C-alpha positions in Angstrom: 26.2 -15.2 27.5 29.2 -12.8 28.0 28.9 -9.4 29.5 30.0 -6.6 27.2 32.6 -5.4 29.7 34.5 -8.7 29.5 35.0 -8.6 25.7 38.5 -7.9 24.4 39.2 -5.4 21.7 39.5 -8.3 19.2 36.1 -9.7 20.3 34.5 -6.3 20.0 35.7 -5.9 16.4 34.5 -9.5 15.6 31.1 -8.7 17.1 30.9 -5.5 15.1 31.6 -7.4 11.9 28.9 -9.9 12.8 26.4 -7.1 13.6 27.0 -5.4 10.2 26.7 -8.7 8.3 23.4 -9.5 10.1 21.9 -6.0 9.6 22.9 -6.1 5.9 21.0 -9.3 5.4 18.0 -8.1 7.2 17.9 -5.0 5.1 18.1 -7.2 2.0 15.0 -9.1 3.3 13.2 -5.8 3.9 13.9 -4.7 0.3 12.7 -8.1 -1.0 9.5 -7.9 1.1 8.7 -4.4 0.1 9.6 -4.4 -3.6 6.1 -5.3 -4.9 4.0 -2.8 -2.9 6.7 -0.2 -2.1 9.5 -0.3 -4.7 10.8 3.2 -3.9 11.2 2.3 -0.2 12.7 -1.1 -1.1 15.4 0.8 -3.0 16.2 2.8 0.1 16.7 -0.4 2.1 19.0 -1.7 -0.6 21.0 1.4 -0.2 21.2 0.9 3.5 22.3 -2.7 2.9 25.1 -1.5 0.7 26.2 1.0 3.3 26.2 -1.8 6.0 28.3 -3.9 3.7 30.7 -1.0 3.4 30.9 -0.8 7.2 31.7 -4.5 7.4 34.5 -4.2 4.8 36.1 -1.3 6.8 35.9 -3.3 10.0 37.4 -6.4 8.3 40.3 -4.4 6.9 41.2 -2.9 10.3 40.7 -6.3 12.0 43.1 -8.0 9.6 45.7 -5.3 10.2 45.5 -5.8 14.0 44.7 -9.4 14.5 45.1 -11.4 11.3 42.7 -13.4 9.1 40.8 -15.4 11.7 37.6 -13.8 13.0 36.1 -15.4 16.1 32.5 -16.4 15.7 30.8 -14.1 18.2 27.2 -13.0 17.7 24.8 -10.5 19.3 22.9 -13.3 21.1 26.2 -14.3 22.8 26.5 -10.9 24.6 24.2 -9.5 27.3 22.5 -6.1 26.7 21.2 -6.4 23.2 17.5 -6.0 22.5 15.7 -9.2 21.4 14.5 -8.6 17.9 11.2 -9.9 16.6 11.7 -11.4 13.1 9.4 -9.1 11.3 11.4 -9.6 8.1 10.1 -13.2 7.9 6.5 -12.1 7.8 4.8 -11.6 4.4 3.5 -9.2 3.4 5.7 -6.7 5.1 4.1 -3.7 6.6 5.9 -0.4 6.0 5.4 0.9 9.5 6.6 -2.3 11.1 9.7 -2.4 8.9 10.5 1.2 9.6 10.2 0.7 13.3 12.4 -2.4 13.3 15.1 -0.6 11.2 15.1 2.4 13.4 15.5 0.2 16.5 18.4 -1.7 14.8 20.3 1.5 14.0 19.8 3.1 17.4 21.0 -0.1 19.1 24.0 -0.4 16.8 24.9 3.3 17.3 24.9 2.8 21.1 27.1 -0.3 20.7 29.7 1.6 18.7 29.7 4.4 21.2 30.2 2.0 24.1 32.9 0.1 22.1 34.8 3.3 21.2 35.0 4.2 24.9 36.5 0.8 25.8 39.2 0.7 23.1 42.7 2.0 23.6 43.9 1.9 20.0 43.5 5.3 18.2 42.6 3.8 14.8 40.0 1.5 16.3 38.5 4.3 18.4 38.3 6.5 15.3 36.6 3.9 13.1 34.1 3.0 15.8 33.3 6.6 16.4 32.8 7.3 12.7 30.5 4.2 12.4 28.5 5.4 15.4 27.8 8.7 13.7 26.9 7.0 10.4 24.5 4.7 12.3 22.9 7.7 13.8 22.3 9.0 10.3 20.9 5.6 9.3 18.4 5.7 12.2 17.2 9.1 10.9 16.9 7.7 7.4 15.0 4.7 8.6 12.6 7.0 10.4 11.9 8.9 7.2 11.3 5.9 5.0 7.7 5.3 6.2 7.0 9.0 5.9 8.1 9.2 2.3 5.2 10.2 0.1 4.1 7.4 -2.2 4.5 8.0 -5.9 1.4 7.9 -8.2 2.3 4.4 -9.3 2.6 3.2 -5.8 -0.6 4.9 -4.7 -2.5 3.3 -7.6 -1.0 -0.1 -6.7 -2.0 0.3 -3.0 -5.5 1.3 -4.1 -5.8 -1.8 -6.3 -4.7 -4.1 -3.5 -7.1 -2.5 -1.1 -9.9 -3.0 -3.6 -8.9 -6.6 -4.2 -8.3 -7.6 -0.6 -10.9 -5.6 1.3 -13.5 -3.8 -0.9 -14.4 -6.7 -3.2 -15.0 -9.3 -0.5 -16.6 -6.7 1.8 -19.0 -5.6 -1.0 -19.9 -9.1 -1.9 -20.8 -9.8 1.7 -22.7 -6.6 2.1 -24.7 -7.2 -1.0 -25.5 -10.8 0.0 -26.4 -9.9 3.5 -28.5 -6.9 2.6 -30.4 -8.6 -0.3 -30.5 -12.3 0.2 -31.9 -12.0 3.8 -34.8 -9.8 2.7 -36.9 -12.8 1.5 -36.8 -14.8 4.8 -37.1 -11.7 7.0 -40.2 -10.2 5.3 -41.7 -13.6 4.6 -41.6 -14.2 8.4 -43.0 -10.7 9.1 -46.0 -11.1 6.8 -46.6 -14.8 7.8 -46.4 -14.4 11.6 -47.2 -10.8 12.3 -44.9 -11.1 15.2 -41.8 -9.0 15.7 -40.0 -11.3 18.1 -40.3 -14.3 15.7 -39.4 -12.2 12.7 -36.3 -11.0 14.6 -35.1 -14.5 15.3 -35.6 -15.5 11.7 -33.7 -12.5 10.5 -30.9 -13.0 13.0 -30.5 -16.7 12.1 -30.5 -15.8 8.3 -27.9 -13.1 8.8 -25.5 -15.3 10.9 -26.0 -18.3 8.7 -25.3 -16.2 5.5 -22.3 -14.7 7.2 -20.7 -18.0 8.0 -21.6 -19.4 4.6 -20.2 -16.4 2.6 -17.1 -16.3 4.8 -16.1 -19.9 4.1 -17.1 -19.5 0.4 -14.8 -16.5 0.0 -11.9 -18.1 1.9 -12.1 -21.3 -0.1 -12.5 -19.5 -3.5 -8.7 -19.0 -4.0 -5.6 -18.8 -1.9 -4.6 -15.4 -3.3 -1.2 -16.6 -4.6 -2.0 -15.9 -8.2 -4.7 -13.3 -8.0 -3.0 -11.1 -5.4 -6.2 -10.9 -3.4 -4.5 -11.4 -0.1 -4.8 -14.1 2.6 -7.9 -16.2 2.0 -9.0 -16.3 5.7 -8.6 -12.5 6.0 -10.9 -12.1 2.9 -13.3 -14.6 4.3 -13.5 -12.8 7.6 -14.2 -9.5 5.9 -16.8 -11.1 3.6 -18.5 -13.0 6.5 -18.5 -9.9 8.7 -20.1 -7.6 6.1 -22.7 -10.3 5.2 -23.8 -10.5 8.9 -23.8 -6.7 9.2 -25.9 -6.3 6.0 -28.4 -8.8 7.3 -28.7 -7.6 10.9 -29.1 -4.0 9.7 -32.7 -4.5 8.7 -33.3 -7.2 11.3 -32.7 -5.0 14.3 -35.9 -2.9 13.7 -37.9 -6.0 14.7 -36.9 -5.4 18.2 -39.8 -2.9 18.0 -42.9 -4.7 19.4 -45.3 -3.3 16.8 -44.7 -5.4 13.7 -46.1 -2.7 11.3 -43.8 0.0 12.7 -40.9 -2.4 12.7 -41.5 -3.3 9.0 -41.7 0.4 8.1 -38.4 1.1 9.8 -36.8 -2.1 8.2 -37.8 -0.9 4.8 -36.1 2.4 5.4 -33.0 0.7 6.6 -33.0 -1.5 3.4 -33.1 1.6 1.2 -30.1 3.1 3.1 -28.2 -0.2 2.7 -28.9 -0.4 -1.0 -27.8 3.3 -1.4 -24.5 2.5 0.4 -23.9 -0.5 -1.8 -24.6 1.6 -4.9 -22.1 4.3 -3.7 -19.4 1.7 -3.0 -19.8 0.2 -6.4 -19.6 3.6 -8.0 -16.7 4.8 -5.8 -14.4 1.7 -5.8 -15.6 -0.5 -8.7 -15.9 2.3 -11.3 -19.5 1.5 -12.0 -21.7 4.4 -13.2 -23.8 5.6 -10.4 -27.1 5.2 -12.3 -26.2 1.7 -13.4 -25.2 0.7 -9.8 -28.4 2.1 -8.4 -30.6 0.3 -11.0 -28.7 -3.1 -10.6 -28.8 -3.0 -6.8 -32.2 -1.6 -6.2 -33.8 -3.9 -8.9 -32.3 -7.0 -7.2 -33.4 -5.8 -3.8 -36.9 -5.1 -4.9 -37.3 -8.5 -6.5 -36.1 -10.3 -3.4 -38.3 -8.1 -1.2 -41.4 -9.0 -3.4 -40.6 -12.7 -3.2 -40.5 -12.5 0.6 -43.9 -10.6 0.7 -45.5 -13.1 -1.7 -44.3 -16.1 0.2 -45.2 -14.6 3.6 -48.7 -13.6 2.4 -49.6 -16.9 0.8 
């Protein structure tokens, strides 16, 4: 690696050309990665890309006037002092905050490069261009900082909500329903059969963890999300499995109470709260009428609860 102080004026201009070309391509990747979820922000990155292209053309014109058509191949990684950039633009889906932070860092670094380069040049035209570009990069850094703060349009907000429902709410709700309802039968069957809180707790814990693992794998393997837009399969599987386990352990924990009758009474109360939460989530995010959601969820829970009691009492 070369130190910046050893670069000639020709090499400084060649490096500036390479920096602008690289930044333009990165902004193009940002725009491509954001266009589905954040089309308005993607357009702003396209505008930044066009401005970086304009910088490159101005640098090339001045370079040709001073040094001819051959531009040495010198890159940022060939010179000491540049910050090592993480390739966030290669990760999909792109996060708006991560992109904004990366863009702001790029612009601040490029601005400081132009300021240092302008101080080292002796030619008035080169110094003027580098100074102008430093000021424009400062404005770009301010623009990049504002992109993530831009208020989402109604269309973008609706799209973000749909993705949240598809990728988080749906798998989480499926897991919570399964954990809260399907584990009722073995839990209360064990309570009525053994009349022992400790044994009932172990049965409920095993049922909850087993159901969580099963539901997690089932959700992850159901589809890869490429066509449905439901996100990464293993992320959905984790959400579904976690909520299944949470739903099951919620009414299992009361059986840490030694008195089995007291524990059963508390567990029934927890079950009612769980079913109420599920009904509200279905109404809030799935557009299900609250009355219908309550009837559907409570009816299923009651049936499974009765099955557990009948089997445990037989």
